[in-house]
VOBA-1610 file (N, C-alpha, C; in pm, whole numbers, padded with zeros to 5 digits, always signed):
BEGIN
Met-01729+05261+11508Met-01629+05285+11404Met-01491+05250+11460Ala-01423+05156+11402Ala-01293+05113+11451Ala-01187+05217+11424Ala-01090+05227+11515Ala-00982+05324+11496Ala-00906+05292+11370Gly-00875+05396+11293Gly-00794+05380+11175Gly-00869+05332+11053Thr-01002+05309+11063Thr-01076+05264+10948Thr-01114+05380+10860Pro-01131+05356+10728Pro-01163+05465+10637Pro-01297+05528+10672Cys-01311+05654+10638Cys-01435+05726+10663Cys-01546+05666+10578Ala-01659+05636+10642Ala-01768+05573+10571Ala-01821+05661+10459Ala-01811+05793+10478Ala-01861+05886+10377Ala-01748+05945+10294Gly-01635+05879+10294Gly-01518+05935+10228Gly-01534+05956+10081Ser-01627+05885+10017Ser-01644+05902+09874Ser-01728+06023+09839Ala-01796+06081+09936Ala-01878+06199+09909Ala-01790+06319+09884Ser-01834+06407+09797Ser-01753+06525+09764Ser-01751+06620+09881Ala-01631+06659+09924Ala-01618+06754+10035Ala-01653+06894+09991Thr-01671+06913+09862Thr-01703+07046+09812Thr-01847+07054+09763Ala-01933+06967+09815Ala-02073+06971+09777Ala-02131+07108+09808Gly-02209+07160+09715Gly-02268+07292+09735Gly-02180+07405+09686Ile-02056+07374+09645Ile-01966+07476+09594Ile-01967+07469+09442Pro-01977+07579+09372Pro-01974+07574+09226Pro-01851+07499+09176Pro-01868+07403+09080Pro-01756+07320+09036Pro-01635+07399+08989Ala-01655+07506+08916Ala-01541+07582+08865Ala-01460+07641+08980Arg-01530+07687+09081Arg-01462+07745+09196Arg-01383+07639+09273Ala-01447+07520+09291Ala-01378+07413+09363Ala-01253+07369+09289Arg-01261+07358+09157Arg-01144+07315+09079Arg-01034+07419+09087Ala-01073+07548+09084Ala-00973+07655+09087Ala-00897+07654+09218Ala-00967+07625+09327Ala-00899+07626+09456Ala-00814+07500+09472Gly-00879+07385+09465Gly-00808+07258+09468Gly-00723+07233+09591Arg-00761+07288+09705Arg-00681+07268+09825Arg-00754+07172+09919Ser-00693+07059+09947Ser-00753+06959+10034Ser-00645+06900+10123Trp-00678+06888+10253Trp-00582+06840+10352Trp-00637+06716+10418Pro-00559+06606+10423Pro-00609+06484+10487Pro-00607+06495+10639Ala-00699+06423+10702Ala-00710+06427+10848Ala-00767+06296+10898Ala-00756+06274+11029Ala-00818+06161+11098Ala-00909+06218+11206Ala-01030+06166+11217Ala-01129+06222+11309Ala-01155+06128+11426Ser-01181+06187+11542Ser-01216+06110+11661Ser-01351+06042+11642Ser-01359+05916+11683Ser-01486+05845+11676Ser-01591+05908+11767Ala-01548+05989+11864Ala-01643+06054+11954Ala-01728+06159+11883Val-01683+06206+11767Val-01760+06307+11692Val-01805+06250+11558Tyr-01817+06118+11550Tyr-01851+06052+11424Tyr-01983+06104+11366Asp-02087+06113+11449Asp-02218+06152+11398Asp-02216+06290+11333Ile-02143+06383+11394Ile-02137+06519+11340Ile-02052+06524+11214Val-01932+06464+11219Val-01839+06475+11106Val-01890+06399+10984Ser-01952+06284+11005Ser-01995+06201+10892Ser-02135+06233+10844Gly-02209+06316+10918Gly-02347+06347+10882Gly-02356+06452+10773Pro-02473+06508+10754Pro-02490+06612+10652Pro-02414+06738+10690Phe-02386+06822+10591Phe-02318+06947+10620Phe-02401+07033+10715Arg-02333+07088+10816Arg-02397+07176+10912Arg-02318+07306+10921Pro-02389+07418+10934Pro-02317+07546+10950Pro-02233+07544+11078Ser-02120+07611+11073Ser-02028+07616+11187Ser-01972+07756+11198Arg-01907+07781+11311Arg-01838+07909+11327Arg-01706+07886+11398Ile-01610+07973+11369Ile-01478+07961+11428Ile-01479+08031+11563Leu-01447+07955+11669Leu-01446+08010+11804Leu-01314+08078+11838Gly-01205+08029+11781Gly-01072+08081+11812Gly-00970+07974+11782Gly-00847+08003+11815Gly-00744+07905+11789Gly-00605+07955+11821Ser-00509+07875+11779Ser-00368+07905+11803Ser-00289+07852+11684Arg-00158+07847+11701Arg-00073+07797+11593Arg-00099+07650+11563Leu-00147+07575+11661Leu-00162+07431+11645Leu-00307+07384+11646Ala-00403+07473+11665Ala-00542+07428+11675Ala-00637+07540+11638Val-00750+07500+11581Val-00861+07591+11554Val-00986+07521+11604Tyr-01073+07595+11675Tyr-01190+07536+11738Tyr-01316+07583+11666Leu-01401+07487+11631Leu-01519+07514+11549Leu-01644+07469+11623Glu-01742+07556+11632Glu-01870+07520+11692Glu-01967+07482+11581Val-02020+07361+11589Val-02105+07307+11484Val-02249+07301+11535Glu-02341+07347+11452Glu-02482+07338+11489Glu-02527+07193+11479Gly-02562+07133+11593Gly-02607+06995+11595Gly-02758+06985+11594Pro-02812+06863+11580Pro-02957+06846+11578Pro-03022+06880+11712His-02948+06865+11822His-03005+06892+11955His-02929+07003+12027Glu-02797+07006+12014Glu-02716+07108+12078Glu-02589+07127+11997Ala-02525+07242+12017Ala-02402+07269+11945Ala-02291+07177+11994Thr-02202+07142+11904Thr-02087+07058+11934Thr-01962+07131+11889Val-01852+07110+11961Val-01726+07173+11923Val-01634+07068+11862Ile-01576+07101+11748Ile-01475+07019+11682Ile-01343+07093+11689Ala-01238+07025+11733Ala-01105+07085+11739Ala-01026+07040+11616Leu-00992+07133+11529Leu-00906+07105+11415Leu-00762+07116+11464Leu-00691+07004+11465Leu-00563+06997+11535Leu-00448+06966+11439Ala-00336+07036+11458Ala-00213+06998+11391Ala-00168+06863+11446Arg-00086+06793+11369Arg-00045+06659+11407Arg+00023+06655+11544Asp+00099+06761+11580Asp+00170+06761+11706Asp+00099+06840+11816Ala-00029+06872+11796Ala-00108+06937+11901Ala-00155+06832+12001Val-00199+06878+12119Val-00259+06787+12217Val-00383+06726+12154Arg-00393+06595+12156Arg-00502+06525+12087Arg-00627+06522+12175Leu-00712+06621+12155Leu-00836+06630+12231Leu-00936+06526+12180Pro-01027+06482+12267Pro-01120+06375+12225Pro-01219+06419+12119Asn-01233+06549+12095Asn-01322+06598+11991Asn-01243+06645+11868Gly-01125+06582+11846Gly-01032+06634+11748Gly-01048+06578+11607Leu-01021+06664+11512Leu-01003+06631+11370Leu-00856+06661+11343Val-00773+06556+11339Val-00627+06573+11342Val-00570+06569+11202Leu-00498+06674+11165Leu-00434+06679+11035Leu-00317+06582+11030Val-00294+06523+10914Val-00184+06429+10898Val-00083+06488+10800Gly+00039+06433+10804Gly+00144+06483+10716Gly+00236+06579+10789Thr+00354+06596+10735Thr+00455+06679+10802Thr+00422+06827+10798Gln+00343+06868+10700Gln+00307+07010+10689Gln+00166+07033+10743Ser+00140+06979+10860Ser+00003+06978+10910Ser-00051+07114+10950Val+00034+07214+10963Val-00019+07347+10998Val-00057+07425+10873Gly-00041+07367+10757Gly-00063+07438+10631Gly-00195+07510+10616Pro-00309+07444+10643Pro-00436+07512+10616Pro-00474+07618+10716Phe-00400+07632+10826Phe-00442+07727+10928Phe-00442+07871+10877Ala-00355+07904+10785Ala-00357+08038+10726Ala-00487+08059+10649Asp-00533+07956+10579Asp-00660+07966+10507Asp-00776+07978+10604Val-00768+07906+10714Val-00874+07912+10814Val-00885+08053+10873Ala-00770+08114+10897Ala-00770+08247+10958Ala-00843+08350+10873Ser-00843+08330+10740Ser-00908+08426+10652Ser-01045+08378+10605Ala-01093+08266+10659Ala-01220+08209+10614Ala-01336+08300+10648Thr-01431+08307+10556Thr-01552+08386+10578Thr-01667+08299+10627Ser-01659+08168+10605Ser-01759+08076+10656Ser-01700+07936+10660Val-01762+07848+10738Val-01715+07710+10748Val-01836+07620+10771Arg-01829+07500+10718Arg-01933+07401+10742Arg-01865+07265+10757Ile-01928+07179+10837Ile-01873+07047+10866Ile-01977+06941+10833Gly-01933+06836+10768Gly-02019+06724+10734Gly-01958+06643+10622Arg-02017+06529+10593Arg-01969+06441+10486Arg-01819+06415+10499Cys-01775+06399+10621Cys-01635+06368+10654Cys-01541+06480+10613Ser-01587+06604+10616Ser-01503+06716+10576Ser-01537+06840+10657Ala-01439+06929+10667Ala-01460+07066+10713Ala-01420+07155+10597Val-01512+07236+10549Val-01490+07319+10431Val-01490+07465+10473Phe-01377+07531+10450Phe-01361+07673+10483Phe-01368+07755+10356Asp-01458+07850+10351Asp-01468+07940+10236Asp-01392+08067+10266Gly-01312+08111+10171Gly-01234+08232+10189Gly-01224+08311+10062Pro-01149+08420+10063Pro-01137+08508+09946Pro-01084+08438+09822Thr-01002+08334+09840Thr-00942+08266+09724Thr-01007+08132+09696Gly-01122+08106+09757Gly-01190+07981+09732Gly-01188+07890+09853Pro-01249+07772+09841Pro-01260+07682+09957Pro-01131+07607+09987Cys-01112+07580+10114Cys-01005+07493+10163Cys-01074+07381+10239Thr-01045+07257+10205Thr-01113+07142+10261Thr-01020+07058+10346Val-01064+07026+10467Val-00996+06928+10551Val-01082+06803+10547Arg-01027+06694+10493Arg-01105+06574+10467Arg-01065+06461+10564Ala-01162+06410+10638Ala-01137+06299+10731Ala-01145+06167+10656Gly-01030+06106+10631Gly-01027+05979+10563Gly-01009+05861+10656Arg-00979+05887+10783Arg-00960+05781+10882Arg-01026+05823+11013Trp-01043+05724+11103Trp-01099+05750+11235Trp-01005+05695+11341Trp-01006+05757+11458Trp-00929+05708+11572Trp-01016+05715+11697Arg-00989+05627+11789Arg-01064+05625+11915Arg-00986+05699+12024Pro-01051+05787+12100Pro-00983+05846+12216Pro-00932+05735+12308Pro-00812+05749+12363Pro-00755+05642+12446Pro-00835+05623+12574Thr-00834+05502+12624Thr-00901+05472+12751Thr-00798+05417+12849Pro-00809+05453+12977Pro-00714+05401+13076Pro-00737+05253+13101Arg-00632+05190+13148Arg-00642+05048+13179Arg-00717+05026+13311Ala-00770+04907+13326Ala-00850+04876+13444Ala-00770+04901+13571Pro-00831+04967+13670Pro-00756+05000+13792Pro-00733+04879+13881Arg-00624+04887+13955Arg-00596+04789+14060Arg-00622+04859+14193Pro-00736+04836+14254Pro-00774+04911+14375Pro-00671+04905+14486Glu-00596+04795+14494Glu-00498+04783+14601Glu-00381+04879+14584His-00366+04938+14464His-00256+05032+14439His-00300+05178+14454Leu-00431+05202+14467Leu-00481+05339+14461Leu-00428+05428+14573Ala-00426+05379+14695Ala-00382+05463+14807Ala-00238+05507+14791Ala-00150+05415+14756Ala-00008+05450+14739Ala+00012+05543+14621Ala-00059+05518+14510Ala-00044+05602+14392Ala-00098+05743+14417Thr-00209+05751+14490Thr-00265+05883+14523Thr-00170+05960+14614Ala-00111+05892+14711Ala-00014+05957+14799Ala+00107+06006+14720Glu+00152+05929+14623Glu+00265+05972+14541Glu+00229+06096+14459Leu+00108+06098+14401Leu+00066+06216+14325Leu+00051+06337+14417Asp+00000+06316+14537Asp-00014+06424+14634Asp+00123+06484+14668Arg+00223+06399+14688Arg+00357+06450+14718Arg+00413+06528+14599Ala+00390+06478+14479Ala+00443+06544+14360Ala+00379+06680+14336Leu+00255+06697+14380Leu+00184+06822+14356Leu+00178+06912+14479Arg+00244+06873+14586Arg+00240+06952+14709Arg+00301+07090+14684Gly+00227+07193+14718Gly+00274+07329+14699Gly+00255+07382+14558Val+00202+07299+14469Val+00181+07339+14329Val+00043+07402+14314Ser+00035+07509+14239Ser-00094+07570+14207Ser-00105+07586+14057Gly-00227+07576+14007Gly-00253+07595+13865Gly-00293+07739+13837Gly-00404+07753+13767Gly-00448+07888+13730Gly-00531+07957+13834Leu-00564+07888+13944Leu-00645+07946+14050Leu-00572+07934+14183Pro-00599+08024+14277Pro-00542+08008+14412Pro-00586+07876+14472Ala-00503+07821+14559Ala-00530+07689+14615Ala-00666+07682+14685Asp-00705+07788+14757Asp-00833+07783+14829Asp-00950+07783+14731Ala-00935+07855+14619Ala-01043+07859+14520Ala-01054+07729+14443Ala-00942+07656+14432Ala-00939+07534+14352Ala-00974+07409+14431Ala-01005+07423+14559Ala-01028+07305+14643Ala-01150+07226+14596Leu-01132+07093+14588Leu-01242+07002+14555Leu-01249+06893+14661Asp-01254+06935+14785Asp-01253+06841+14896Asp-01397+06805+14934Gly-01408+06702+15015Gly-01538+06662+15065Gly-01611+06570+14968Asp-01726+06524+15010Asp-01807+06431+14933Asp-01898+06509+14839Leu-01862+06511+14710Leu-01941+06590+14614Leu-02069+06518+14571Ser-02091+06397+14621Ser-02218+06330+14594Ser-02327+06375+14691Arg-02290+06449+14796Arg-02389+06502+14890Arg-02480+06601+14820Ala-02602+06613+14864Ala-02698+06704+14804Ala-02644+06846+14806Gly-02638+06907+14691Gly-02595+07046+14680Gly-02446+07066+14670Ala-02365+06964+14706Ala-02219+06984+14706Ala-02163+07001+14566Ala-02208+06920+14472Ala-02159+06931+14334Ala-02204+07063+14272Glu-02326+07103+14301Glu-02376+07230+14246Glu-02292+07347+14297Glu-02258+07343+14426Glu-02177+07452+14483Glu-02039+07455+14420Ala-01979+07336+14403Ala-01845+07330+14344Ala-01846+07381+14201Cys-01946+07340+14123Cys-01951+07383+13983Cys-01985+07531+13970Ala-02071+07581+14056Ala-02101+07724+14053Ala-01976+07806+14083Arg-01889+07751+14166Arg-01765+07820+14205Arg-01656+07807+14099Leu-01657+07697+14022Leu-01543+07668+13936Leu-01570+07680+13786Val-01691+07648+13740Val-01715+07649+13596Val-01694+07790+13539Gly-01608+07798+13440Gly-01578+07926+13375Gly-01479+08012+13449Arg-01427+07964+13563Arg-01336+08044+13644Arg-01194+08035+13588Gly-01138+08151+13555Gly-01003+08154+13501Gly-01005+08195+13355Pro-00888+08233+13301Pro-00881+08282+13163Pro-00872+08169+13061Gly-00888+08205+12934Gly-00860+08112+12825Gly-00983+08038+12774Leu-00962+07962+12665Leu-01069+07883+12606Leu-01108+07764+12694Thr-01015+07718+12777Thr-01047+07615+12878Thr-01006+07671+13014Pro-01093+07743+13080Pro-01060+07803+13210Pro-01013+07700+13311Ser-00932+07745+13405Ser-00872+07655+13504Ser-00975+07576+13583Gly-01084+07641+13622Gly-01186+07571+13698Gly-01244+07454+13622Asp-01260+07469+13491Asp-01313+07360+13409Asp-01211+07247+13396Asp-01083+07281+13380Asp-00980+07178+13374Asp-00977+07096+13503Leu-00990+07164+13616Leu-00996+07093+13744Leu-01112+06995+13746Leu-01229+07040+13703Leu-01347+06955+13704Leu-01333+06839+13605Cys-01270+06863+13491Cys-01247+06754+13395Cys-01162+06645+13460Gly-01054+06686+13526Gly-00969+06588+13594Gly-01045+06512+13701Tyr-01125+06584+13778Tyr-01204+06520+13883Tyr-01300+06417+13824Leu-01371+06455+13719Leu-01467+06365+13657Leu-01400+06237+13608Leu-01285+06252+13543Leu-01215+06137+13489Leu-01172+06040+13599Ala-01110+06094+13704Ala-01059+06007+13810Ala-01170+05947+13894Ala-01268+06028+13931Ala-01377+05975+14014Ala-01453+05866+13939Arg-01476+05886+13812Arg-01550+05789+13732Arg-01473+05659+13718His-01344+05669+13689His-01267+05549+13658His-01218+05474+13782Leu-01191+05548+13889Leu-01123+05487+14004Leu-01218+05440+14113Gly-01347+05477+14105Gly-01438+05419+14203Gly-01525+05514+14283Ala-01555+05634+14231Ala-01649+05724+14298Ala-01756+05766+14197Pro-01832+05670+14142Pro-01926+05701+14035Pro-02038+05797+14076Gln-02082+05790+14201Gln-02190+05880+14242Gln-02144+06025+14242Ala-02022+06049+14291Ala-01968+06185+14288Ala-01948+06230+14144Ala-01899+06142+14057Ala-01879+06178+13916Ala-02011+06214+13850Glu-02115+06136+13877Glu-02246+06164+13816Glu-02302+06298+13866Ala-02285+06325+13994Ala-02336+06451+14050Ala-02263+06570+13989Val-02131+06560+13977Val-02053+06670+13920Val-02084+06687+13772Ala-02101+06577+13699Ala-02135+06586+13557Ala-02267+06657+13536Ala-02367+06623+13617Ala-02498+06688+13605Ala-02491+06836+13640Ala-02417+06868+13747Ala-02405+07008+13788Ala-02326+07089+13686Ala-02221+07029+13628Ala-02142+07100+13528Ala-02225+07126+13403Ala-02310+07032+13364Ala-02396+07052+13248Ala-02493+07167+13272Gln-02546+07177+13394Gln-02637+07286+13427Gln-02568+07421+13425Ala-02438+07422+13459Ala-02362+07547+13468Ala-02286+07578+13339Ala-02309+07500+13232Ala-02226+07510+13111Ala-02231+07647+13044Thr-02340+07721+13062Thr-02349+07852+12998Thr-02253+07952+13059Ala-02193+07918+13173Ala-02100+08009+13239Ala-01959+08000+13183Thr-01935+07908+13089Thr-01800+07891+13036Thr-01801+07895+12885Thr-01685+07871+12825Thr-01673+07874+12679Thr-01735+07749+12618Ala-01771+07759+12490Ala-01829+07643+12422Ala-01731+07526+12418Leu-01603+07555+12394Leu-01503+07448+12390Leu-01492+07380+12525Ser-01484+07457+12631Ser-01466+07399+12764Ser-01589+07320+12807Ala-01708+07369+12775Ala-01830+07296+12806Ala-01831+07162+12734Asp-01783+07160+12610Asp-01780+07037+12533Asp-01679+06938+12594Leu-01564+06987+12636Leu-01464+06899+12697Leu-01513+06844+12832Leu-01592+06922+12904Leu-01652+06871+13028Leu-01747+06755+12996Arg-01823+06766+12887Arg-01912+06656+12848Arg-01831+06531+12812His-01720+06551+12742His-01637+06436+12708His-01576+06372+12834Ala-01530+06457+12927Ala-01474+06403+13051Ala-01578+06324+13129Ala-01702+06373+13131Ala-01809+06301+13200Ala-01833+06164+13139Ala-01803+06152+13008Ala-01817+06023+12940Ala-01689+05941+12946Gly-01586+05993+13013Gly-01461+05919+13028Gly-01360+05942+12920Arg-01377+06046+12839Arg-01284+06072+12729Arg-01194+06191+12762Ala-01065+06177+12728Ala-00969+06282+12760Ala-00850+06271+12668Cys-00758+06366+12681Cys-00634+06362+12604Cys-00546+06249+12654Pro-00453+06197+12573Pro-00366+06086+12615Pro-00286+06116+12741Gln-00243+06241+12759Gln-00161+06274+12875Gln-00237+06253+13005Ala-00366+06289+13008Ala-00447+06265+13128Ala-00470+06116+13150Val-00489+06042+13041Val-00509+05898+13052Val-00385+05830+13109His-00265+05878+13072His-00142+05819+13124His-00132+05836+13276Val-00175+05952+13328Val-00174+05971+13473Val-00278+05882+13538Leu-00394+05864+13473Leu-00493+05770+13526Leu-00436+05629+13532Asp-00359+05591+13431Asp-00295+05459+13434Asp-00200+05448+13553Ala-00129+05556+13583Ala-00039+05554+13699Ala-00118+05542+13829Leu-00229+05614+13839Leu-00313+05603+13958Leu-00376+05465+13970Ser-00392+05399+13856Ser-00450+05264+13855Ser-00346+05157+13884Gly-00220+05198+13905Gly-00116+05101+13932Gly-00065+05031+13808Arg-00082+05094+13691Arg-00046+05031+13565Arg+00074+05094+13497Ala+00126+05205+13552Ala+00236+05275+13487Ala+00306+05362+13590Pro+00432+05400+13566Pro+00501+05489+13659Pro+00444+05630+13651Leu+00436+05696+13765Leu+00375+05829+13770Leu+00465+05942+13718Pro+00594+05951+13756Pro+00671+06072+13723Pro+00670+06110+13575Pro+00697+06019+13479Pro+00696+06063+13340Pro+00557+06103+13292Ala+00454+06033+13341Ala+00318+06067+13299Ala+00279+06205+13351Leu+00313+06235+13475Leu+00279+06366+13533Leu+00355+06477+13463Glu+00481+06454+13433Glu+00559+06556+13363Glu+00499+06587+13227Glu+00457+06483+13158Glu+00395+06501+13026Glu+00265+06580+13037Leu+00183+06547+13136Leu+00056+06616+13152Leu+00078+06762+13188Arg+00169+06790+13280Arg+00189+06928+13324Arg+00252+07015+13215Gly+00299+06954+13108Gly+00354+07030+12997Gly+00249+07088+12905Ile+00122+07058+12929Ile+00015+07107+12843Ile-00023+07249+12882Gly-00017+07340+12786Gly-00062+07476+12807Gly+00013+07550+12915His-00041+07667+12952His+00021+07745+13059His-00006+07680+13194Thr-00132+07650+13220Thr-00168+07585+13347Thr-00265+07468+13328Ser-00311+07444+13206Ser-00415+07342+13185Ser-00372+07206+13236Gly-00249+07164+13204Gly-00203+07033+13248Gly-00196+07021+13399Thr-00147+07126+13463Thr-00140+07124+13610Thr-00279+07122+13670Asp-00372+07201+13615Asp-00509+07200+13666Asp-00574+07063+13649Leu-00550+06999+13534Leu-00602+06864+13514Leu-00545+06768+13619Ala-00414+06778+13645Ala-00350+06691+13743Ala-00409+06712+13882Leu-00432+06837+13920Leu-00492+06865+14051Leu-00634+06808+14059Gly-00708+06816+13948Gly-00841+06756+13946Gly-00836+06605+13955Leu-00739+06543+13887Leu-00722+06398+13897Leu-00692+06356+14041Leu-00609+06435+14109Leu-00577+06406+14249Leu-00702+06413+14335Ala-00785+06517+14314Ala-00908+06530+14393Ala-01003+06413+14365Gly-01012+06373+14238Gly-01098+06259+14204Gly-01048+06129+14263Ala-00915+06111+14266Ala-00858+05991+14328Ala-00887+05989+14478Arg-00877+06105+14542Arg-00910+06111+14685Arg-01057+06076+14708Ala-01144+06123+14618Ala-01286+06090+14631Ala-01307+05939+14619Ala-01233+05877+14528Ala-01245+05732+14512Ala-01197+05658+14637Leu-01090+05709+14698Leu-01040+05648+14821Leu-01142+05658+14934Gly-01215+05768+14936Gly-01315+05788+15041Gly-01447+05721+15013Ser-01459+05660+14895Ser-01585+05596+14857Ser-01577+05447+14881Ser-01688+05386+14907Ser-01690+05240+14922Ser-01650+05172+14793Gly-01667+05246+14679Gly-01628+05189+14550Gly-01481+05177+14533Ala-01400+05233+14625Ala-01254+05224+14611Ala-01206+05083+14630His-01290+04996+14684His-01247+04858+14709His-01297+04763+14603Thr-01358+04820+14497Thr-01403+04737+14386Thr-01340+04790+14259Thr-01355+04716+14152Thr-01298+04758+14025Thr-01373+04879+13974Gly-01300+04983+13931Gly-01360+05103+13878Gly-01429+05076+13748Ser-01519+05168+13708Ser-01593+05149+13585Ser-01501+05167+13467Ala-01521+05086+13365Ala-01441+05098+13243Ala-01488+05218+13164Leu-01393+05286+13097Leu-01431+05401+13016Leu-01476+05355+12879
//
């Protein structure tokens, strides 16, 4: 599905299954654009969902999938654009969140998220699609200098975990090393995306893209095994990171590590996310870049996302 193209199921009624009189009485529909990474879930048949939590700019929904649950992030236009996002468009993009807060049930499908509440349904309709951004191809000859620059910028910085607890040193492709790291970090820290998971997301992204694919594969497998130890949202974001998908701010730092962009503005933008999430992601990216430097793959072109 190309970015920005109309929803293939856009002509289907987002209020299917709702009595017509009730749907007409409510008449509330909000346009949105959906990530192509969640195309199968959003465009498929309606599936029961539940609200996991949220904030002023986002609401997180767990959708029953055919094989496993998937999380969809309903995002205001100015929220961090997560790769599993259904992004509201328009200047009043926070409008439906009040309706969501009072919803008694929600279902996702047919390019819509339909929230049922005391005053009737509120529909968020995906009329367009967007692709999560991908970093540019790395220049291996720039990796050492860029990693050293990121190391200097983050020296003495800590995220949501103490420095010793957050360490991701050593070769995580060794037998048992990834499992130990994930057992120590998955679900560690407060919030819907605990700090340990943010660190691992950053590591996965950098190791995969910059030239340590074996370590990335080992950590992805270990994180999947340990997913029950964390929140549904965080487990889903770990799966996206393992596939090379992330928010634009993390991708911009990857571009800097790849020798394609200046680091300071990208790092500042990333560290502005959440209380510690951006910093934890940056520390994970640094660890993944170090892994790539220590890998024989650091001298070849990294895998494309």
